[in-house]
BADREN-758813 format. One record per residue (C-alpha): x, y, z negated. Coordinates in steps of 0.05 Angstrom, whole numbers, plus 5000, padded with zeros to 4 digits. Layout:
% BADREN-758813
XYZ
...
This chain:
% BADREN-758813
181136166947
175736686934
174836767009
174036017018
168735986963
165036566995
164936207063
162335577030
156935966994
154736297059
154535627094
150435327037
145535907039
144935847114
143435097111
138435207055
134935747096
134735287157
132034717115
126835167084
124735407153
123834687177
119734517115
115335127125
114534947199
112834237181
107334457133
104635037174
098534977219
102535297275
106934677278
101034197283
099733847350
104934227390
108533617418
114533747373
116233347310
117433877257
116933377200
122232837194
116832297198
113032677253
106932697209
105233387236
103633037302
098932507274
091632497298
093132987354
090432537408
096932167397
101331947339
108631917323
115132097357
113031757422
106632177427
102531557442
095631297424
093730557430
087130617390
089430077341
088930537281
082230677248
082531427263
083231317338
088731857339
083432387328
079232227390
071732267379
065532107419
061532737433
056632467485
050432907492
045832307487
049831777451
043931317446
043631277522
051031267540
057231367497
064431167483
066030657430
072230337402
071929587415
075628937425
074428407478
071327877433
072427127427
070626957500
072027247568
066627777575
061927867634
063628607632
069329017607
076828857603
079328157589
083928447536
086529117514
092629387550
097429517492
097428837459
094428437516
090128007470
083027947447
084828297381
087428927414
083029547413
081130027469
075930557483
070230327527
063330577546
056830277523
051729997570
047430527604
040830497568
036930977612
035531007686
037331747691
044431987702
047931987635
054732247613
059331967559
064532447532
070832267492
074432877466
081232987434
083133447376
085634137394
092734167420
097434757423
100835037485
103234527537
108934607586
108134627663
111033917665
105933627615
102532997637
098332467604
099731757627
094131277611
091430597630
084330587655
079230057674
073730127726
069629507743
062629477770
061028817735
053528857748
054329037822
049929657812
055030137839
060130557801
057331217825
061531787852
064731997786
064931407737
071031707704
074432387703
078632817657
077933557642
081134077596
076834497550
079635187537
078435577473
073436017511
069435367525
071035397599
072334707627
077034517685
077533847719
084633567720
083732837743
078932447787
081031727801
078531357862
071831037845
073830327866
071829707827
077729297802
077528787746
084128997715
087829557680
090730097725
095830647709
094931387724
098232047709
093932637690
097933267705
095533757652
100434307669
101334937628
095535107583
095235677532
093735807477
089935187453
085834647489
082433977482
082133407532
075533087552
074932397583
068232357618
064131797649
057631907687
053131337710
045831167718
046930417713
052430007683
054429477633
058429537569
065829637579
065529757654
069430397641
075130387591
081730737573
087730517531
095030657516
095431417524
102431737529
103732487530
110132617569
114433237576
109233677543
113334107496
115634797519
123234887522
126334827453
132535197427
139034827436
141434717364
147535147350
148835267424
147835797476
144535667542
149135377596
151435837651
146335567701
140535707654
137336327623
134936407551
127536507537
125036977483
122936347446
130336147447
129235567495
133035507561
130535427632
134335327697
136035917741
132035617798
125735677756
126336437751
121036827790
117936197819
110736337800
110735877739
111636087666
116735557648
119035897584
112035937556
112936677540
113736927612
121137097601
122836757667
117337137705
117937837675
123238187717
120937977786
118738637817
122838527880
119137887894
112537897933
108037457890
100737307905
096236907859
090137127900
086637407838
086138107868
085737937941
089937647998
096338057987
097538188062
096437458080
091937408142
086636868145
084636978218
085636358261
084336098330
081235488299
073835478280
075935158214
077935718166
081635808101
077636178048
079536537984
075336237928
075335917859
072635277830
066435617802
064535837872
065835157902
061934737852
060934667778
056834027784
059933617840
066433387808
069533157874
069233837906
075134317903
081834267866
078334337798
082634927776
087535427803
095035397792
096536077761
091436047705
089635307703
082335517700
075835477739
075536227748
082536297779
082836417854
086536047910
086135917984
082135298004
080134898065
075734278071
070333988116
064834518123
057634368104
055834368178
061033848195
068033848224
068934158292
076434298291
081133898247
086234438232
086235118198
091735648195
093436298161
099636728167
104037238132
105237948156
111038068202
117837998169
124838228186
130037758215
134437378165
141037018165
144036408132
147336798076
140837158059
135136698080
127836848067
125536378012
118236218001
115435847940
108235607941
103935117902
099634627941
093934177920
092833607970
087233177943
082832627970
082332288038
080532948073
087633188062
091333048126
097533458107
100734148108
105734448156
109635108151
111535408219
115635998238
113036428295
118336858326
119636788401
116536108395
112735718342
116335138308
115634748243
120534838185
117034438130
111633918124
108233458075
103232938099
097232628067
094532687996
098832767934
093532697880
090233157830
096333597819
099134267839
105834137873
111334637880
114334717950
120335137973
121835348045
128035718070
127436098136
133236338178
131636698244
134837268282
128037518306
122037848274
117637288250
111337078214
110336478168
104436058192
101435538144
097234998178
092834478144
090333838176
083433618152
080432928162
073032778166
072132368103
067632388042
071432857996
077733247983
081233838013
087534268011
088834877967
094635367963
096235847905
101836267875
105736427938
112336777923
116837097976
124037257956
126837967964
130137738030
123137678061
122438408080
116238698113
116939038181
112539438227
115739118287
112038548320
114437968362
110737848426
107337248453
110336668415
109236018453
105235488418
108534818410
105934258453
100433838424
102833168399
097232838438
092332308418
094731658386
095331078435
091330618389
085730648338
088030858268
087130158240
091629868294
097230348281
102930008243
099229338238
105528948260
102528788327
104329198389
097929478420
101030028463
106230068517
113330008490
110329858421
109130598410
103930448356
109430088315
115230558329
114631028269
112530568214
118830558173
122529988208
129630208224
130129718282
125830208323
129330828350
125031308309
123030808256
126631158199
122431788211
116331388188
118531478116
115232108088
117632428023
111832467974
115932687914
112833197868
118633257819
125733527817
128432947858
126432747928
128432327988
132032588050
133932248116
141232278136
142532188210
149232168246
147832058320
155131998338
156631468286
149731158296
148731178222
142331348185
140031238114
135131508063
138131818001
135932167937
137332907930
135133517890
127933747904
123934367885
118234007848
117334157775
114533487750
119033007713
117332427760
121231957804
123232117875
118331767922
118031647997
112531258031
111130918097
104831058137
099130588123
101129888144
097929208153
094028798136
099528268130
100227518126
103427068073
110427068105
111227828107
117928058079
121628718071
129128718077
133929298067
140929488045
141829937984
147230257944
147530587876
154530857881
158931377847
163631507790
158931467729
157830787697
150230857708
147731167772
140131087764
134230657783
131230417850
124730037861
119629827913
112129877903
105829767943
100430307945
094029937963
088830348000
083330057956
086729827892
091730407886
098930337861
100929617847
106329357799
113429417824
115528867872
122928967862
127529407821
134729507802
138029947750
145330137740
150830157792
153029737852
159830037865
163830657880
164730667956
162630298019
163229637982
157329857940
152229657993
147929057973
142428688011
135428557985
129428168011
122628287980
116427867992
110628308012
105827718023
098527758041
095528448036
088228458053
087629208055
091729738090
097429968045
103630388040
110530178017
113930657969
121230717951
121831017881
128331247851
131231657795
138431887794
141432037726
145232607757
144632947825
151533117852
156432937906
159432427858
153231987858
148631707912
142431267915
141731037987
137430568029
138630348101
137029798152
129829728130
126429158167
119628818165
119328078182
113627598200
108428088176
102628018225
096227808188
095027198233
102026918226
102526308180
109325958178
109525218188
110824788127
113524078135
109223838077
103224298092
099324388026
102823797993
108124087948
112323927888
114924647883
122224437881
123724877942
118525427947
110925437951
110225038015
103425208045
101225637986
102126377970
100826857913
094427277917
096627997913
089628257895
089427887828
092328097761
098527667754
102627147791
104126407780
111526317764
116425757777
118525417713
125025017711
125824407666
118424217659
115523847718
111723207729
115822937786
122722857754
121823187686
127623667696
125123977760
120324537775
112924657767
108425267774
105625557710
102126147677
104226277605
098126567572
102526717511
106927187552
106427887520
107328217589
101227877620
095128317632
088428197667
084027597676
086227227738
092326937773
091026597839
095026147885
091826097954
093125598010
094625758082
088325768124
085925068142
082324868206
075524538201
075123788208
069823228211
071922868147
071923018073
078623188040
081923027975
086223517936
090123157881
095023457832
097823407762
096223947712
097424177640
092824587597
096624667533
095825117472
090925277417
087825857457
089325687529
085325927588
081825587646
084325257709
079725267769
080124987839
076025397888
074325367962
074326018002
070326018066
071626438127
067527008097
071427018032
065826687992
068426287933
065725607909
068425257847
070324537863
073724347798
074924667730
078124507663
078924927600
081124857528
086724447498
088723827537
095223667502
102523767521
101923217573
100923187648
094122977673
092422747743
086523057779
082822877842
078523427872
073923247929
073523777983
067423708028
068523768103
067924468131
065024738195
069325368195
076425548173
077425528099
082625618043
083625297975
085425657911
088425487844
085926007795
088626107725
083526487682
086426847623
080526717576
085526527522
092126837500
096126277468
097525707516
100325487583
097125277649
101424887697
100724497762
105424027800
105623497854
099923757896
097523327954
092023458006
089622908051
083922848101
080122288067
075222228010
077722177939
076821547899
072821627836
076822147795
079321977727
075622577700
069222907724
065923497688
060923637744
062924367743
062424607815
060923937846
058623217836
065522897844
062722437898
057322137854
050921947892
043821797871
038621287890
032021007863
025121267847
027521967830
033922347842
039222517791
039923277793
046323687789
043824207739
045324707685
040525017635
039325627679
037225197739
033124677702
026224717673
024524687599
026623947596
034023807593
040023957549
040724677525
048124677543
052924217579
058223837541
064424117578
063524857567
057924817515
054325397550
048025477591
052425577652
055824897648
053524337694
051623607683
047723057719
040622957695
034822487710
027822717693
024722117658
017822417643
012221927660
009322367714
016022367749
019221697733
013721187717
014820677662
019420137691
021720587748
029220647758
034221157783
041621027792
047621497792
053421157830
060721357830
065321317890
069220677899
075420617855
081420177868
081919607820
087919507775
090618917735
089719237667
083419367628
081120087631
076120467589
070720917617
068621467568
062721937578
057922377541
050422277547
044222657525
037322327515
031722797497
024222747484
019922177457
021021527495
026221797543
027521097571
034020707573
040920857598
045420287620
052320337650
054519787697
061119627731
059519387801
065319027836
065919037911
064018307911
059617977861
054418177810
054818807769
056818767696
053519147639
058519517595
054120017556
046820127540
042520597498
034920687494
033021167439
031621907430
037822137393
036322867383
038823487418
046123277417
051223017466
053722327445
059921947464
059421277501
064720817528
065920127556
071619687581
072719557655
076618937676
076818887752
083118477767
085018867828
077918847856
075119527878
069119747838
064020297824
060420557764
052820547761
048920957710
042020657711
036020977677
029420607668
023421027652
018920897591
013121357608
015221917561
013222647563
018223207576
023922717571
030622667605
037222307607
043722677625
051022497630
057322937630
064922907624
066222217652
073422017638
076921367657
082721207611
088520767633
087920387566
082519937536
077220257492
078620297418
073520027369
069720537329
073620697266
080120397289
086320797272
087921337322
095521407326
094821947379
100021597422
094821477477
090922117470
085722357421
081521717421
074321917406
076122577372
074723217409
075223967406
069024377413
068624927466
062725277432
065325977414
059826027361
063125447324
070525607333
075326017374
081525587378
083324857391
087324307359
092924107406
096623457421
104223457428
110723147405
117323457384
121123187444
117123597495
115424187451
118724837474
114425387445
111225237379
114225067311
112024347296
113923757252
120723467270
117522777277
110622457277
108221977223
106621367266
113521267296
117521727252
121121987314
121022597359
117522187412
111322067369
105122477380
100722857332
095423397331
097324087306
094424767295
099425347297
099626067275
101126567328
100927317336
097127217401
090627057363
087227377304
088027137233
082426727203
080426437271
078925707266
079225047305
074624457292
076223737310
070023297313
069022547308
063522177346
056722137314
057021617258
051221247226
048721377155
053121047104
053520877030
061020867035
065820997092
073121147082
076721687120
084321617121
089222097152
096222377146
097323127142
103323587148
103424287120
110024597099
110625117045
112025647099
105125547128
099125937104
094325597151
088525247117
085924537128
078924337108
075123687119
067623707127
061723247138
056923537190
049723317185
043723647217
048024257235
050024347162
057124297136
058623927070
065724027045
069623387031
076723627021
081224247021
088524097035
093124566995
100524687005
103924017015
110924327018
114323707046
113623117092
107422767117
102322607062
096622107064
089422277043
083621797031
076622087028
070221707012
064121927053
056921807034
051322037081
043921907083
043422127155
047622107218
053822537213
060522747243
067222847209
070223537220
077523747211
077724507208
084124897215
083825627195
089326077222
093926447176
099726887195
105326367198
106825627199
103225007224
098624457200
098623767234
094723117232
096622397250
094121687243
086821847232
082321267213
075321167187
072520487165
065120507177
061320167120
067620027080
069620517025
076720707004
076620156950
075819677009
068819486986
063519347038
058319877026
053619787086
050319137107
051319257182
056619697212
056219497285
055020017338
048419987374
050620387433
056319987463
055019327496
061318917505
057818277525
058618437598
065918607590
067117947553
063417567606
067317907660
073817737625
071816997619
070016967693
076617297710
080516797668
076916207701
078416487770
085716567751
086115857725
083115597790
087816007831
093915757792
091715027800
091015127875
097815447880
100914877840
098014347886
100314747947
107314817918
107914067903
105813877973
110414378005
116214147963
115213427986
115213648059
121714048048
125113458017
123113018076
125813518127
132613338157
138513798147
135314178091
139814558043
139114707970
142115397978
136815947975
136216358038
136017118034
128917368024
126417888072
125318598045
118418718018
114319338031
111219747977
113719987909
119019697865
117219397798
121619887759
115620317742
112420687685
110220237628
106020557574
108320417504
109720817442
117220787449
117921017521
113421497558
117621707617
117521567691
123021097715
126621357777
127620817828
132620797884
127120607932
125321217974
117921117977
113921657942
106521477939
104322157963
108622118026
109922858025
117322918021
117622927945
123122667900
124221927898
119621707842
116621017845
109720877817
105820237809
098620207830
095920227760
100520797739
098921297793
093121577753
095221647682
097222147629
104622257625
108022667570
């Protein structure tokens, strides 16, 4: 018992001592910023350039993880913590990387405020010792938004040692891309303490052109003791009590951090070139020579010259061997150096060489190690550039003759880069000898390529026997598999297995000598460019006994854009034996630049019991000029692929196919971009058509679209000419309701080949953009239902004394609206007539005429916004001109109404007669006057009287969201519960009390910032002594959104009502409004953190107060003139009556003749089939808003779509 108590006491004292040690370590300065969490909450690693157990920094905290701006001249150029802002900026990222929203923070540079070269410096706190595997993974942004040039070094990273010496560790390619990119900065081993500097140097540039975000420090801690365990048998123990692998002993790298693994290496022949060449001979037959140097000698000002640091000391003063293009130019493209003569070896005691190589920039053509005994032959090679990193290489040599090791570099004649070698270690088996071999024969020259470099591997045979395509990675060629080159820099790499007898070959993952903790990677040579049908197919296996074998992926490395997101990936296990093989097909698509394909893999364990393998690699239909035929061409309903469209691989994100939300059959497919997706990054997603041949006629692109959400983006249609120049043809932005809208986009005839593009712009972060039922025909569009004049005139033409001009504020003179109505910016377009007396004399006229529109049986409403400025601007009259007969006036206005856009409308009754719109302006001799129109919209329903109740079942009536970011940032959105799939909304509307009923709502979402607002505006209303506003509101107790009602007069807000927590069902509000001047009613939603607020059945009774008393003498609207519409209706009725009388007389006469005919029968004969559409079509009403599917196979778009029947008046409508 005493012995047991003694043991317990000893254990207790031991645990107490251990706990006390941990506490002391947690509180001590030595434990601060050493990449190890000594405190339980990891507080000892806060503000170290990173925070927390993940050693990350996203710049969301106020302290910026300890990073500070230390720019020499901060007033001229500096780093700053910032967010994107409320609108898509003209410079800088469209969002941060971490959150992917406008509220996320990142570090970006200021605008350059001086014409001289300026440097911005962002510096970290001091960090302790880092391990040889330490790397910093970050996301960076480089975009030359002002087209002034990025310069040679717009961004680079360096380490600042305690002795103030600085060494460059990272220099990304200075290419301009409007998107976040990922990079690894290989810091390596640094002792004792250091800081990291992120530098940017430019002489011109805009704010945010250079930015960084989401920093992650990976594998940076030196080996830690194994708690309560000894080192395994294949490892050695460091003096610091950590463990390193046996293969890391005497390899030229201090893996322990205390040199334990490099201390007892006297038998090894190590050379770090600090004291000289160590018997290595730099003489060469080539005129291009290796030199022993250091970074200080190469350059301390040109950041693209040299490797930036040596390997052994990680400093600018450390020496290495280096070769690059000489100052006088490149005469020979290779350089060699060699070892002294060495004794023969055998397979049981091979000569092993370790060396560290730095292959950086386009000048690096590759390295080869040759053995020179009786002949010269290669034993190891690594092609191309590997980045800003020292890479460990191991070579084993077995020869029964005296030999030398010859190391050869290939140098290309490009702008920058070179090859360096350091820390060469020869094993004890590499024994020096005085004997010399004689006259080794040089290997035969590989000869010159049979084609120009850009034609090699371009998927088009240019040489005899397709020699230029034979080693490009396609296994269908005899030597195709040899085109895959291992570019791994870590402990795993790719090897090629070949069995000539069995005719079997495959690539597989095996152990590799590299020290970085990165994936195994093998790449093809540079390929392409490619066309839209290009595919990669291959077989793969992740086989073995463990339940999880590893990961395998495919990535594109673009020659201009760098590494792209993974195209394909798999994780886990496919089987245990031969049955483990699986087949994969990956769409490569259009690649405009040359690129490499990379296979990346990571095996959880390298042993004979596991295998990651790839075989039968094939490329299909990849030539850049190959476009597959599509039976429907560009017309597409996306039920079975993209037809004649393809994803743009140079943008930021893809359009995705969405099941269960389409326009065609409601349960089918459409293409969409979910702006609310947390994985989305960047500003643009583009869908591009196959190349179209020029033609003599105009074209029409029609489609259905959705723009849905409180903070949705923009949908553009663009035309790309043969030179790649983009022209906007059509654009929409902001909330358009959870309904499908039909669009008609005129495409002018082209003289050269062209392409069309759907572009989703991620200017918002909480919404959805979708398209469906696209058709493209070679004829002009009819007048579109909606025209915003952004990009084009929608087919509108002008005639009269002066021309209507397609203008925006930046292209017009002092006269004219300050902004358009669509975008509410100076960049937005409208149509304007200059009505100044010196341009349009008093009584002179100018007319803006729409294209011809097909008449329908029902009355439609044309809505538009107009702007009349200056004193005596003249009059604006809108006519409906039928194809036959006199035009009918449906709207008129003739007064200066201030610097505001006003809403106008009028009914159109055409009775199946084709018609046009005519906006006629008559001058009044004013000065600096104008009349402008914008946002013409033709509704499928009659106009509603001003003040009539808006049930929201047919849209938003005359209420509208503003797009002015100075007024609000979000939008009110229209939806119903039946179609809602994303937001939390009321279970039913107020009007119908069902899930089919529509309402306006304003949600809370973590995609947008709290306290952002949305304003819903009425039309301009006349002064009143009493007008009653009535509406129903929904705001559950779970919602902390706010709802306020305002009166807006003369740009000043006057509060009418604040709606507090309703806590239950819909509730009605009546508000009396008194105004001595013209005003608008404003519903303002203010975003909280949760819940929703909704509106329905909005009504205002102009001139009648809430007590139903008439407060104003006259409440009629002066703007709308319905006389013409009434007259047209009367004429139509009279014509119909006359037609019916004629038909009745004809019927009676015919009936008499039939009765008189002999042998006539009373049985009805079968009627012949009629052409056209069936009558089982869409009928708009509040109870049913779906398309009826008919059995008649006659789709109006004649493009092989599903069998949906439409009537003539329902083809262009809004469908929920």
